Steps between C-alpha positions, in 0.01 A plus 500: 500500500381389839214246518263620769230292670360400839415209724142395439260274686423152373156506662259326262775331307853571367349641178323764703831639614585552133167688448581720793847568370366593156239730658779682700720536193770254615778383262618233742328311786572350838266249667486274800514139385235387758307624803727689740332409821512115471788255486323285243275578201316278256724377213516707181280365233578498125200727445635759742838498327346517157269794593795684647727448197227591258420821691871593492525433116204738443620764743843599358652474845851376448662426834330308793642399830357345819534577869499244781271508799618680804448192719815351357814537722791294364732670752321366802694305758186298584534170314120460461442842363806480275391173340149638457644810332715291273206293384291820445778661303531179288127507429515868404799446276324218322198716452712790364652258249162363381361854464804593287635770739853627448572546870372437854570766760592376843563686822815335656316465837562576858784358708291503817829525696840660490647214286473677163777290337312183596176660366663584169626140468147371556374723220761363266424139595128568431589634156727202433221255586236677291719545191626151517144372512413688174809483285312589179297788641563835334400780755783660694456536873541871575609589849352836590686780680332565837475789742682314779212509735548277805709191419415501128782413268583671167534863601863507382647395161772306687246286673318425180835413348574258785176318414565499121854374542383210716236399246641221277296600192557880547446563139128432567491771767452868446426820702194725509551853629228670703549883514312534823696223670834637372439844647380356828811288511712817481611485135525868395303469181317831567817692413668519154841394620340239736303350210806462289705352786224262581482357156877476476516328837232245396696434182820445701338271763252298290533617138228687309440191296328358814246779509187385314211702634420817699209572730413880479375616832533829682560481873288644783805482724846676455829356399640266756169442681515119452118521463317362199215734416414542133371842369369635168760619257632847581307514832771358724869521592632332184380799298420570135857590406627154617238330279590731208862416549425125506289512186770678304793290626605260216658261753158406627217650295473205264359289779132432569376724787198435713295716729411361840345824615166506700195402295168680489357823361596865539253747647379580150455128406818432301679158537825550693683267268403719202605812689841359599572367152418840356732671737781258403442540131504884536845466660627326192443815302767712664860377575619566852802732563832332448684379816868439551604143424739460790650157571441354848 
């Protein structure tokens, strides 16, 4: 059975994210490991870690991952920005380990030029340096699929595979799917045959054992748009049937799945996380129509 949760704010302390997750009915949780709009943050304290872990033990939430700040660009050709990004990634990875997170999601970054091969090599070198610095750390670094906007890396499985293969400790690297990003990157997940072919293609290029988490987001823009705009579940171009198909697919439905849909309240005062999680759980009740299992 799928574990469904959401990204929650750490405002007021990491333990407050757990409180927010419980209130929304989450079974798993994603958090930022530090402030997203600053390169540096105060060091983690033992008290913060203890409060967070105690809150988790009381909550019943079973799977927790982190997400890096968007300032990080380990694909950058600018040596100063690249070094700053590597240091920031190292700090976040260390924080994820201290907090006991099982993974840390990372956007591969933007090439800032036409040299995508060089950019992919810079990402792998950043991973090598960070993983070498923390040989005993337990979290996986999870490269996230991207929409392919601008010069962003990671919109194709092949590009992600290039990065993974160039990482010396590749067993410590996994992948996080984002349904909005995959549709925007022109993967045909909104069609029964397309969904099956996409899963098969990922398995062929990277291996399903690499897939460790899924971001559940609908998309405001259509397939192939290359534009990253998250929408509430069933209100965008990904569509309810795609989410139903995903939730019933035994190849992937054992993974923790996290909403990154817009926060706030509906017009009648309901929390959007609660609404979106309710929609997803209703989709678990009825199995989608069978689709042909054609090889690629």
